[in-house]
Backbone as CSV, one residue per row, in Angstrom:
resi,resn,N_x,N_y,N_z,CA_x,CA_y,CA_z,C_x,C_y,C_z
1,MET,46.898,-55.068,9.066,46.547,-55.864,7.593,47.164,-56.575,7.265
2,ASN,46.202,-57.763,6.410,46.265,-58.394,6.538,47.654,-58.449,5.207
3,GLU,48.949,-58.715,4.703,49.595,-59.101,3.879,49.438,-59.816,2.694
4,ASP,48.082,-60.812,3.186,47.634,-61.831,2.017,46.561,-60.907,0.907
5,GLU,45.928,-60.297,1.581,44.996,-59.585,1.016,44.942,-58.229,0.553
6,VAL,44.293,-57.399,-0.841,44.587,-55.877,-0.757,43.920,-55.250,0.396
7,GLU,44.001,-54.454,1.308,43.297,-53.838,2.233,43.310,-52.234,2.200
8,GLY,42.963,-51.549,2.454,42.807,-49.854,2.502,42.402,-49.231,3.805
9,VAL,43.197,-48.420,4.170,42.190,-47.606,5.182,42.266,-45.997,5.040
10,ALA,41.223,-45.348,5.112,40.942,-43.773,5.246,41.770,-43.387,6.040
11,ILE,42.274,-42.101,5.101,43.201,-41.595,5.709,43.245,-40.225,5.595
12,ALA,42.263,-39.377,4.770,41.653,-38.280,4.439,40.527,-38.240,4.066
13,ASN,39.557,-36.964,4.813,38.397,-36.876,3.812,38.442,-35.320,2.922
14,LEU,37.481,-35.665,2.086,37.696,-34.926,0.803,36.306,-33.935,1.593
15,ILE,36.233,-32.691,0.850,35.323,-31.802,1.792,34.569,-31.181,0.433
16,GLY,33.877,-30.623,0.642,32.930,-30.472,-0.445,32.736,-28.891,-0.847
17,THR,32.484,-28.110,-1.903,32.133,-26.758,-1.971,31.506,-25.878,-1.065
18,ASP,30.723,-26.812,0.020,30.403,-25.963,1.160,30.718,-26.066,2.211
19,GLU,31.710,-26.513,2.109,33.514,-26.471,3.318,33.049,-27.307,4.039
20,ARG,31.819,-28.031,4.320,31.563,-28.761,5.955,31.577,-30.081,5.742
21,SER,30.708,-30.405,4.392,30.353,-32.236,4.235,31.504,-32.805,3.532
22,VAL,31.381,-33.994,3.937,32.656,-35.252,3.690,31.832,-35.761,2.925
23,VAL,32.328,-35.739,1.316,31.880,-36.300,0.178,32.348,-37.338,-0.225
24,GLY,33.666,-37.674,0.428,34.144,-38.808,0.037,35.381,-38.930,0.540
25,TRP,36.155,-40.414,0.416,38.026,-40.009,1.365,38.645,-40.747,0.649
26,VAL,40.061,-40.099,0.873,41.220,-40.901,0.519,41.863,-42.380,1.041
27,TYR,42.021,-42.806,0.194,42.318,-44.480,0.757,43.901,-44.600,0.407
28,ARG,44.616,-45.183,1.243,45.604,-46.026,1.162,45.108,-47.523,1.269
29,TRP,46.011,-47.808,0.097,45.893,-49.577,0.028,47.076,-49.841,0.810
30,ASN,47.274,-51.247,1.068,48.526,-51.767,1.654,49.830,-52.249,0.774
31,THR,49.073,-51.943,-0.337,49.933,-51.684,-1.658,50.842,-50.682,-2.227
32,GLY,50.272,-49.945,-1.316,51.042,-47.799,-1.124,50.204,-47.551,-2.145
33,ALA,49.098,-47.846,-2.647,48.781,-46.840,-3.733,47.140,-45.932,-2.954
34,LEU,47.268,-44.722,-3.543,46.157,-44.067,-3.228,44.855,-44.120,-4.212
35,ALA,43.717,-44.058,-3.142,42.457,-43.844,-4.224,41.561,-42.601,-3.263
36,VAL,40.041,-42.816,-4.707,39.470,-41.707,-4.089,37.816,-43.063,-3.799
37,ARG,37.490,-42.466,-2.687,35.832,-43.187,-2.855,34.798,-41.779,-2.538
38,TRP,34.092,-42.394,-3.421,32.373,-41.243,-3.019,32.004,-41.518,-1.842
39,ASN,31.070,-40.646,-1.779,30.328,-40.558,-0.485,28.788,-41.513,-1.437
40,VAL,27.565,-41.589,-0.867,26.436,-41.957,-1.998,26.292,-41.424,-2.631
41,SER,26.726,-40.122,-3.108,26.088,-38.881,-4.284,27.071,-38.912,-4.962
42,GLY,28.037,-39.945,-5.048,29.280,-40.294,-6.044,30.009,-38.704,-6.360
43,PRO,30.492,-38.144,-7.622,32.020,-37.798,-7.413,31.218,-36.128,-7.712
44,GLN,32.197,-35.242,-7.369,31.744,-33.841,-7.181,32.859,-32.486,-6.730
45,ARG,32.392,-32.329,-6.920,33.794,-30.863,-6.710,34.064,-30.986,-5.048
46,VAL,35.335,-30.581,-4.890,36.047,-30.872,-3.342,36.621,-29.488,-3.542
47,SER,36.418,-28.951,-2.097,37.437,-27.773,-1.738,38.413,-28.096,-0.603
48,SER,38.511,-29.270,-0.281,39.799,-29.109,0.241,40.000,-30.661,1.278
49,ILE,41.006,-30.741,1.462,41.486,-32.397,2.312,41.476,-32.107,3.559
50,GLN,41.076,-33.024,4.498,41.165,-32.729,5.851,41.701,-33.921,6.475
51,PRO,43.052,-34.526,6.819,43.564,-33.883,7.108,44.626,-33.417,5.509
52,ASP,44.761,-32.451,5.709,45.735,-32.568,4.030,47.395,-33.415,3.973
53,LEU,47.115,-33.250,2.616,48.327,-34.382,1.916,49.276,-33.855,1.401
54,CYS,50.475,-34.708,1.406,51.672,-33.751,0.893,51.506,-33.196,-0.374
55,ASP,52.404,-32.715,-1.391,51.683,-32.313,-3.089,51.958,-33.592,-4.105
56,ALA,52.692,-34.468,-3.243,52.960,-35.980,-4.262,51.609,-36.801,-4.146
57,GLU,51.556,-36.926,-3.122,50.045,-37.669,-2.839,48.752,-36.576,-3.319
58,LYS,48.564,-35.356,-3.142,47.425,-34.273,-3.554,47.859,-34.731,-5.253
59,GLY,48.839,-35.365,-6.360,49.342,-35.351,-7.452,48.788,-37.067,-8.056
60,GLU,48.920,-37.769,-6.523,48.568,-38.848,-7.094,46.910,-39.195,-7.421
61,ILE,46.317,-38.776,-6.629,44.658,-38.380,-6.935,44.519,-37.259,-7.309
62,ASP,44.952,-36.465,-8.059,44.818,-35.949,-9.142,43.633,-34.551,-8.013
63,PHE,44.286,-34.111,-6.912,43.425,-32.896,-6.393,43.634,-31.883,-7.403
64,ASP,43.652,-31.251,-8.197,43.151,-30.219,-8.831,42.451,-30.666,-9.860
65,GLY,42.105,-32.016,-10.494,40.920,-32.484,-11.188,39.834,-32.859,-10.688
66,LEU,39.637,-32.800,-9.269,39.050,-32.949,-7.901,38.062,-32.059,-7.651
67,LYS,39.128,-30.781,-7.561,38.044,-29.085,-7.177,37.359,-28.684,-8.839
68,ARG,37.661,-29.827,-9.939,37.292,-28.794,-11.368,36.027,-29.932,-11.737
69,ILE,35.744,-31.111,-11.284,35.049,-31.736,-11.182,33.713,-31.489,-11.875
70,ARG,32.710,-31.582,-13.252,31.483,-31.131,-13.604,30.419,-31.528,-13.249
71,ARG,29.383,-31.070,-13.243,27.918,-31.687,-12.981,27.559,-32.265,-14.671
72,ARG,27.206,-33.523,-13.496,27.094,-34.845,-14.252,25.640,-34.464,-15.467
73,GLY,25.912,-34.732,-16.759,25.212,-34.318,-17.864,24.759,-33.374,-18.245
74,SER,25.648,-32.289,-17.594,25.000,-30.852,-17.583,26.292,-29.563,-18.788
75,GLY,27.275,-30.126,-18.780,28.631,-30.227,-19.414,29.541,-28.694,-19.090
76,LYS,28.039,-28.152,-17.383,28.816,-27.114,-16.907,29.015,-27.183,-15.683
77,ASP,30.364,-26.335,-15.165,30.931,-26.478,-13.696,29.758,-26.335,-12.641
78,ARG,29.435,-26.948,-12.196,29.200,-26.870,-10.646,29.604,-24.715,-10.129
79,PRO,28.258,-24.993,-9.353,28.744,-23.043,-8.807,29.817,-23.111,-7.288
């Protein structure tokens, strides 16, 4: 990574509720921060992270919140 630019690298896949589909990625930036990037479908409920992250990293991306994402516009939880 170039130290003069902010760059990120994917470190984990976010797995959807079907337990097979990759619905997004966790990126580690050269600043040390973590961020979530979604696939073209946008934010959706996540069931797991592969490879698993430590508790501090899960806390930084609010993994518990990612497991509770609601369907857009419905106000109801996804099945």
